[in-house]
N, C-alpha and C positions, 0 to 999 in steps of 0.2 A: 504494500500500500504506500502511496506517495503522501508524505506528510508535508505540511507547509515548510518545514525545515529542509526537507529534501528538495522541494521545488525551489526554495530560495538559493540553495547551494548550486543547483543547476543554472539558475538565472545569473548568479555571480560568475559562473564559468563562462557563460555566453557573453557577459559584460566584458570579461577579460579578452575574449576573442575579438569583440568589436573594437575595444581600445587598441589592440595590436594592429588590427586591420586598418584602423583610422590613420595610423602612422605611415601606411603604405598606399595611400590613395593615388590612383593613376589617372582618373578621369572624373569629370563632373557627375557622371552616372554612378560611379563608385561612391562619391561623396553623398549623393542623394540617398542611395540605398542604405548606407551606414547611418545617416542622419535619421532616416525613417525607422531603421531597426532600433536605434538608440531610443527614439521616442516610444516605440512599442514596448521596449524593455522597461523603461521608466514607468509606463502606465501599468504594466503587469506587476511590477514591484508595488505600486500604490494599491492595486487591486488585492494583492496578497496581504498587504498591511491591513486593508479594510476587512478582509476575510478573517484574519487572525484576531482583530479587534472584536468583530462580531462573535467569533467563537468564544472569546474570553468573557464577553458580556453575557452570552447565553449560559456559560458554565457558572458564572457568578450569580445569575438569577435563579439557578436550580438549587442553590444552597439554602 
């Protein structure tokens, strides 16, 4: 089962790949693709934060 922690680790790995690729941009198309990927990654991190926050709120309301 994928936990939020596992997903976060995978996203951090993808972030490292994007950061490395950004250093080797060869064309405007590359730059656009990496910028788009970075934006999607940031949104996914934010969604994951929201999910974890909701999970914590739900577990606290069960007590």
